[in-house]
C-alpha atoms as an extended CHARMM CRD file, in Angstrom:
* protein
*
       177  EXT
         1         1  MET       CA             84.3970000000      138.8710000000      100.6200000000  PROA      1               0.0000000000
         2         2  HSD       CA             84.4710000000      136.8100000000      103.8150000000  PROA      2               0.0000000000
         3         3  PHE       CA             85.9170000000      133.2940000000      104.0190000000  PROA      3               0.0000000000
         4         4  ILE       CA             86.5770000000      130.6800000000      106.6830000000  PROA      4               0.0000000000
         5         5  VAL       CA             89.7980000000      128.9170000000      105.7100000000  PROA      5               0.0000000000
         6         6  ASN       CA             91.2620000000      126.2650000000      108.0040000000  PROA      6               0.0000000000
         7         7  GLY       CA             89.2170000000      127.6980000000      110.8500000000  PROA      7               0.0000000000
         8         8  GLU       CA             90.4280000000      131.2590000000      110.3170000000  PROA      8               0.0000000000
         9         9  GLN       CA             87.9650000000      134.0510000000      109.5320000000  PROA      9               0.0000000000
        10        10  ILE       CA             89.3620000000      136.0610000000      106.6130000000  PROA      10              0.0000000000
        11        11  ASP       CA             88.1080000000      139.1500000000      104.8020000000  PROA      11              0.0000000000
        12        12  VAL       CA             89.6470000000      139.8360000000      101.4190000000  PROA      12              0.0000000000
        13        13  GLU       CA             88.9810000000      142.0310000000       98.4230000000  PROA      13              0.0000000000
        14        14  ALA       CA             89.0330000000      140.0510000000       95.1980000000  PROA      14              0.0000000000
        15        15  ASP       CA             87.5100000000      140.2210000000       91.7740000000  PROA      15              0.0000000000
        16        16  ILE       CA             84.2670000000      138.2150000000       91.6650000000  PROA      16              0.0000000000
        17        17  ARG       CA             85.6910000000      136.2800000000       88.7050000000  PROA      17              0.0000000000
        18        18  THR       CA             88.5360000000      134.8780000000       90.8540000000  PROA      18              0.0000000000
        19        19  SER       CA             88.5770000000      131.1110000000       91.2050000000  PROA      19              0.0000000000
        20        20  LEU       CA             88.7130000000      129.6330000000       94.6870000000  PROA      20              0.0000000000
        21        21  LEU       CA             92.1170000000      128.1640000000       93.7790000000  PROA      21              0.0000000000
        22        22  ASP       CA             93.5360000000      131.5500000000       92.8000000000  PROA      22              0.0000000000
        23        23  LEU       CA             92.0500000000      133.1690000000       95.9020000000  PROA      23              0.0000000000
        24        24  LEU       CA             93.6500000000      130.5400000000       98.1500000000  PROA      24              0.0000000000
        25        25  ARG       CA             97.0530000000      130.6680000000       96.4780000000  PROA      25              0.0000000000
        26        26  ASN       CA             97.4280000000      134.2630000000       95.3050000000  PROA      26              0.0000000000
        27        27  CYS       CA             95.3820000000      136.2650000000       97.7990000000  PROA      27              0.0000000000
        28        28  LEU       CA             95.6200000000      134.1690000000      100.9630000000  PROA      28              0.0000000000
        29        29  GLY       CA             99.0470000000      132.5360000000      100.5390000000  PROA      29              0.0000000000
        30        30  ARG       CA             97.7150000000      128.9790000000      100.9570000000  PROA      30              0.0000000000
        31        31  THR       CA            100.1060000000      127.5200000000       98.4010000000  PROA      31              0.0000000000
        32        32  GLY       CA             99.6560000000      123.9040000000       99.5130000000  PROA      32              0.0000000000
        33        33  THR       CA             96.7260000000      123.6880000000       97.1250000000  PROA      33              0.0000000000
        34        34  LYS       CA             98.2610000000      123.1620000000       93.6980000000  PROA      34              0.0000000000
        35        35  LYS       CA             97.3350000000      124.3860000000       90.2400000000  PROA      35              0.0000000000
        36        36  GLY       CA             97.6620000000      121.4640000000       87.8730000000  PROA      36              0.0000000000
        37        37  CYS       CA             95.5520000000      121.4660000000       84.7450000000  PROA      37              0.0000000000
        38        38  ASP       CA             93.2810000000      124.3990000000       85.7060000000  PROA      38              0.0000000000
        39        39  GLN       CA             90.4500000000      122.4520000000       84.0240000000  PROA      39              0.0000000000
        40        40  GLY       CA             89.2090000000      120.1610000000       86.8080000000  PROA      40              0.0000000000
        41        41  ALA       CA             90.7710000000      117.0400000000       85.3110000000  PROA      41              0.0000000000
        42        42  CYS       CA             93.7630000000      116.3270000000       87.5690000000  PROA      42              0.0000000000
        43        43  GLY       CA             92.5840000000      116.8770000000       91.1590000000  PROA      43              0.0000000000
        44        44  ALA       CA             95.7270000000      118.7200000000       92.2940000000  PROA      44              0.0000000000
        45        45  CYS       CA             93.5310000000      121.6190000000       93.4560000000  PROA      45              0.0000000000
        46        46  THR       CA             91.1310000000      119.5160000000       95.5590000000  PROA      46              0.0000000000
        47        47  VAL       CA             90.0400000000      121.1510000000       98.8100000000  PROA      47              0.0000000000
        48        48  LEU       CA             87.2430000000      120.4190000000      101.2580000000  PROA      48              0.0000000000
        49        49  VAL       CA             84.2410000000      122.7020000000      101.5530000000  PROA      49              0.0000000000
        50        50  GLU       CA             82.1840000000      121.7920000000      104.5930000000  PROA      50              0.0000000000
        51        51  GLY       CA             83.6460000000      118.2960000000      104.3560000000  PROA      51              0.0000000000
        52        52  GLU       CA             82.9690000000      117.7360000000      100.6610000000  PROA      52              0.0000000000
        53        53  ARG       CA             85.7530000000      117.6220000000       98.1100000000  PROA      53              0.0000000000
        54        54  ILE       CA             85.7230000000      120.0640000000       95.2210000000  PROA      54              0.0000000000
        55        55  ASN       CA             88.0740000000      121.0850000000       92.4350000000  PROA      55              0.0000000000
        56        56  SER       CA             88.9020000000      124.6180000000       93.5040000000  PROA      56              0.0000000000
        57        57  CYS       CA             90.0910000000      125.5910000000       90.0200000000  PROA      57              0.0000000000
        58        58  LEU       CA             86.5160000000      125.2650000000       88.7190000000  PROA      58              0.0000000000
        59        59  ALA       CA             84.8460000000      127.0930000000       91.6110000000  PROA      59              0.0000000000
        60        60  LEU       CA             84.3490000000      130.8150000000       91.7990000000  PROA      60              0.0000000000
        61        61  ALA       CA             85.5200000000      132.0690000000       95.1730000000  PROA      61              0.0000000000
        62        62  VAL       CA             82.4340000000      134.2390000000       95.5650000000  PROA      62              0.0000000000
        63        63  GLN       CA             80.3000000000      131.0490000000       95.7230000000  PROA      63              0.0000000000
        64        64  TYR       CA             82.0950000000      129.8910000000       98.8660000000  PROA      64              0.0000000000
        65        65  GLN       CA             81.8660000000      132.9950000000      101.0260000000  PROA      65              0.0000000000
        66        66  GLY       CA             81.1140000000      132.1640000000      104.6480000000  PROA      66              0.0000000000
        67        67  ARG       CA             81.5440000000      128.4090000000      104.1230000000  PROA      67              0.0000000000
        68        68  LYS       CA             84.1760000000      126.2900000000      105.8880000000  PROA      68              0.0000000000
        69        69  ILE       CA             87.0600000000      125.6150000000      103.5140000000  PROA      69              0.0000000000
        70        70  VAL       CA             89.8970000000      123.2640000000      104.4290000000  PROA      70              0.0000000000
        71        71  THR       CA             93.1540000000      123.0860000000      102.5050000000  PROA      71              0.0000000000
        72        72  VAL       CA             96.0320000000      120.6780000000      103.0740000000  PROA      72              0.0000000000
        73        73  GLU       CA             97.4610000000      123.1660000000      105.5610000000  PROA      73              0.0000000000
        74        74  GLY       CA             94.4110000000      122.5750000000      107.7690000000  PROA      74              0.0000000000
        75        75  LEU       CA             94.7110000000      118.7930000000      108.0060000000  PROA      75              0.0000000000
        76        76  ALA       CA             97.2960000000      118.5510000000      110.7760000000  PROA      76              0.0000000000
        77        77  GLN       CA             96.1970000000      118.0630000000      114.3710000000  PROA      77              0.0000000000
        78        78  ASP       CA             98.0690000000      119.9200000000      117.0930000000  PROA      78              0.0000000000
        79        79  GLY       CA            101.0800000000      120.2900000000      114.8160000000  PROA      79              0.0000000000
        80        80  HSD       CA            101.1990000000      116.5800000000      113.9880000000  PROA      80              0.0000000000
        81        81  PHE       CA            100.1580000000      114.7020000000      110.8670000000  PROA      81              0.0000000000
        82        82  ASN       CA             96.7090000000      113.2000000000      110.9540000000  PROA      82              0.0000000000
        83        83  PRO       CA             96.6210000000      109.4050000000      110.4270000000  PROA      83              0.0000000000
        84        84  LEU       CA             96.1890000000      109.6740000000      106.6530000000  PROA      84              0.0000000000
        85        85  GLN       CA             99.1210000000      112.0470000000      106.2370000000  PROA      85              0.0000000000
        86        86  GLN       CA            101.3030000000      109.7010000000      108.2780000000  PROA      86              0.0000000000
        87        87  ALA       CA            100.1430000000      106.7210000000      106.2180000000  PROA      87              0.0000000000
        88        88  PHE       CA            101.1510000000      108.5490000000      103.0170000000  PROA      88              0.0000000000
        89        89  VAL       CA            104.6470000000      108.9030000000      104.4610000000  PROA      89              0.0000000000
        90        90  ASP       CA            104.7690000000      105.3030000000      105.7120000000  PROA      90              0.0000000000
        91        91  HSD       CA            103.5900000000      103.8260000000      102.3860000000  PROA      91              0.0000000000
        92        92  ASP       CA            105.4860000000      106.1480000000      100.0370000000  PROA      92              0.0000000000
        93        93  GLY       CA            102.1860000000      107.5760000000       98.8120000000  PROA      93              0.0000000000
        94        94  PHE       CA            104.0240000000      110.3540000000       97.0220000000  PROA      94              0.0000000000
        95        95  GLN       CA            107.1330000000      110.9100000000       94.9800000000  PROA      95              0.0000000000
        96        96  CYS       CA            107.4240000000      114.4860000000       93.7860000000  PROA      96              0.0000000000
        97        97  GLY       CA            104.5850000000      115.4660000000       96.1280000000  PROA      97              0.0000000000
        98        98  TYR       CA            102.8390000000      117.8520000000       93.7560000000  PROA      98              0.0000000000
        99        99  CYS       CA             99.5490000000      115.9280000000       93.7340000000  PROA      99              0.0000000000
       100       100  THR       CA             99.7210000000      114.9500000000       97.4140000000  PROA      100             0.0000000000
       101       101  PRO       CA             97.6890000000      117.8620000000       98.8610000000  PROA      101             0.0000000000
       102       102  GLY       CA             94.8240000000      117.1260000000       96.4700000000  PROA      102             0.0000000000
       103       103  GLN       CA             95.1270000000      113.3840000000       97.0770000000  PROA      103             0.0000000000
       104       104  LEU       CA             94.9110000000      113.9100000000      100.8530000000  PROA      104             0.0000000000
       105       105  CYS       CA             91.9060000000      116.2350000000      100.6970000000  PROA      105             0.0000000000
       106       106  SER       CA             90.1940000000      113.9420000000       98.2260000000  PROA      106             0.0000000000
       107       107  ALA       CA             90.7600000000      110.8770000000      100.4050000000  PROA      107             0.0000000000
       108       108  ILE       CA             89.2850000000      112.6570000000      103.4190000000  PROA      108             0.0000000000
       109       109  GLY       CA             86.2710000000      113.6910000000      101.3510000000  PROA      109             0.0000000000
       110       110  MET       CA             86.0010000000      110.1020000000      100.0980000000  PROA      110             0.0000000000
       111       111  ALA       CA             86.0030000000      108.7810000000      103.6690000000  PROA      111             0.0000000000
       112       112  SER       CA             83.1270000000      111.1030000000      104.4870000000  PROA      112             0.0000000000
       113       113  GLU       CA             81.2010000000      109.8910000000      101.4280000000  PROA      113             0.0000000000
       114       114  ILE       CA             81.6710000000      106.2870000000      102.5240000000  PROA      114             0.0000000000
       115       115  GLU       CA             80.5000000000      107.1230000000      106.0540000000  PROA      115             0.0000000000
       116       116  ARG       CA             77.3500000000      108.6450000000      104.5510000000  PROA      116             0.0000000000
       117       117  GLY       CA             76.7820000000      105.4870000000      102.4860000000  PROA      117             0.0000000000
       118       118  MET       CA             77.2570000000      107.1240000000       99.0930000000  PROA      118             0.0000000000
       119       119  PRO       CA             77.9290000000      104.3810000000       96.5180000000  PROA      119             0.0000000000
       120       120  SER       CA             80.4200000000      104.6570000000       93.6800000000  PROA      120             0.0000000000
       121       121  ALA       CA             80.2170000000      103.2010000000       90.1800000000  PROA      121             0.0000000000
       122       122  VAL       CA             81.8340000000       99.9730000000       91.4440000000  PROA      122             0.0000000000
       123       123  THR       CA             80.0270000000       99.5340000000       94.7760000000  PROA      123             0.0000000000
       124       124  LYS       CA             78.9110000000       95.9050000000       94.6880000000  PROA      124             0.0000000000
       125       125  ASP       CA             76.0790000000       95.8000000000       97.2400000000  PROA      125             0.0000000000
       126       126  LEU       CA             73.8600000000       98.8630000000       97.1450000000  PROA      126             0.0000000000
       127       127  THR       CA             71.5930000000       97.4590000000       99.8770000000  PROA      127             0.0000000000
       128       128  SER       CA             74.3430000000       96.9590000000      102.4590000000  PROA      128             0.0000000000
       129       129  PRO       CA             74.5210000000       99.5480000000      105.2470000000  PROA      129             0.0000000000
       130       130  ARG       CA             78.3480000000       99.4300000000      104.9650000000  PROA      130             0.0000000000
       131       131  ILE       CA             80.3710000000       99.8980000000      101.8080000000  PROA      131             0.0000000000
       132       132  ALA       CA             83.1650000000       97.3430000000      101.4180000000  PROA      132             0.0000000000
       133       133  LEU       CA             86.3570000000       99.3330000000      101.0140000000  PROA      133             0.0000000000
       134       134  ASP       CA             88.5610000000       97.2370000000       98.7760000000  PROA      134             0.0000000000
       135       135  GLN       CA             91.2520000000       98.4400000000       96.3830000000  PROA      135             0.0000000000
       136       136  THR       CA             88.8130000000       98.6290000000       93.4690000000  PROA      136             0.0000000000
       137       137  GLU       CA             86.4900000000      100.8880000000       95.4760000000  PROA      137             0.0000000000
       138       138  ILE       CA             89.3600000000      103.1440000000       96.5710000000  PROA      138             0.0000000000
       139       139  ARG       CA             90.7990000000      103.4050000000       93.0580000000  PROA      139             0.0000000000
       140       140  GLU       CA             87.3910000000      104.2800000000       91.5940000000  PROA      140             0.0000000000
       141       141  ARG       CA             86.7080000000      106.9270000000       94.2080000000  PROA      141             0.0000000000
       142       142  MET       CA             90.1800000000      108.4570000000       93.8210000000  PROA      142             0.0000000000
       143       143  SER       CA             90.1770000000      108.3170000000       90.0130000000  PROA      143             0.0000000000
       144       144  GLY       CA             89.7510000000      112.0940000000       89.7240000000  PROA      144             0.0000000000
       145       145  ASN       CA             93.1710000000      112.6320000000       91.2930000000  PROA      145             0.0000000000
       146       146  LEU       CA             96.0930000000      111.9960000000       88.9750000000  PROA      146             0.0000000000
       147       147  CYS       CA             99.6980000000      111.2860000000       89.9400000000  PROA      147             0.0000000000
       148       148  ARG       CA            102.2180000000      111.7180000000       87.1450000000  PROA      148             0.0000000000
       149       149  CYS       CA            104.8620000000      109.8930000000       89.1860000000  PROA      149             0.0000000000
       150       150  GLY       CA            102.7210000000      106.7820000000       89.4780000000  PROA      150             0.0000000000
       151       151  ALA       CA            102.6010000000      106.5000000000       93.2710000000  PROA      151             0.0000000000
       152       152  TYR       CA             99.1190000000      104.9700000000       93.0920000000  PROA      152             0.0000000000
       153       153  ASN       CA             99.9930000000      101.7510000000       94.9250000000  PROA      153             0.0000000000
       154       154  GLY       CA            101.3200000000      103.6590000000       97.9240000000  PROA      154             0.0000000000
       155       155  ILE       CA             98.3460000000      106.0330000000       97.8580000000  PROA      155             0.0000000000
       156       156  VAL       CA             95.8540000000      103.1520000000       97.8330000000  PROA      156             0.0000000000
       157       157  GLU       CA             97.7640000000      101.3160000000      100.5820000000  PROA      157             0.0000000000
       158       158  ALA       CA             97.8300000000      104.4560000000      102.7520000000  PROA      158             0.0000000000
       159       159  ILE       CA             94.1070000000      105.0590000000      102.3380000000  PROA      159             0.0000000000
       160       160  SER       CA             93.2600000000      101.3950000000      102.8410000000  PROA      160             0.0000000000
       161       161  GLU       CA             95.3390000000      101.1180000000      106.0020000000  PROA      161             0.0000000000
       162       162  THR       CA             93.9600000000      104.3160000000      107.4820000000  PROA      162             0.0000000000
       163       163  LEU       CA             90.3060000000      103.5910000000      106.8040000000  PROA      163             0.0000000000
       164       164  SER       CA             90.4240000000       99.8780000000      107.6060000000  PROA      164             0.0000000000
       165       165  ALA       CA             92.0530000000      100.6650000000      110.9500000000  PROA      165             0.0000000000
       166       166  GLY       CA             88.9360000000      102.6060000000      111.8340000000  PROA      166             0.0000000000
       167       167  ASN       CA             90.7550000000      105.9170000000      111.6600000000  PROA      167             0.0000000000
       168       168  HSD       CA             88.5430000000      108.4460000000      109.9680000000  PROA      168             0.0000000000
       169       169  PRO       CA             91.1130000000      110.9210000000      108.6830000000  PROA      169             0.0000000000
       170       170  THR       CA             89.5790000000      114.1120000000      109.9350000000  PROA      170             0.0000000000
       171       171  ILE       CA             90.7460000000      117.6400000000      109.6200000000  PROA      171             0.0000000000
       172       172  GLY       CA             92.7860000000      119.3960000000      112.2690000000  PROA      172             0.0000000000
       173       173  GLU       CA             91.0600000000      120.9700000000      115.2440000000  PROA      173             0.0000000000
       174       174  GLY       CA             91.9680000000      124.4990000000      114.1210000000  PROA      174             0.0000000000
       175       175  ALA       CA             90.1700000000      123.9740000000      110.8310000000  PROA      175             0.0000000000
       176       176  ARG       CA             86.8820000000      123.0540000000      112.4970000000  PROA      176             0.0000000000
       177       177  ALA       CA             86.0730000000      126.4670000000      113.9370000000  PROA      177             0.0000000000
């Protein structure tokens, strides 16, 4: 099978029943993506596929051949944190850090959804060309990512600061190839 992970072209032999999560962690050594519940309920395994967030534990790797996959390892830019990663540090958006890779990938996918004008269940004005990004909107959109430590306030503050500052937290340059 052929994959594009964080901008790197990779050929790997794997059983067609292998989940994308297991391929990333066990076959490709991308251990930043975490295995939490292995049922799609916690978000620890969230990665970006062509800019959209998915739960990699529920996805068969074979479905994502040839598509651009970005893990937490691909978020940095020129060896430096992107604005969202830095905001997580600045706002204590993590404690144990186990959920952080999934939270980061999910927030970047969320930012892309907002840019495309995709409403959530709590979006107030469906006719507005811009979605108001308040704490309720962020919490709703991030509700698929659980944090057992309870760092939600810091996570929401980090996302809010990054997106309200006009910084679209993009992926690193190496992951775009």
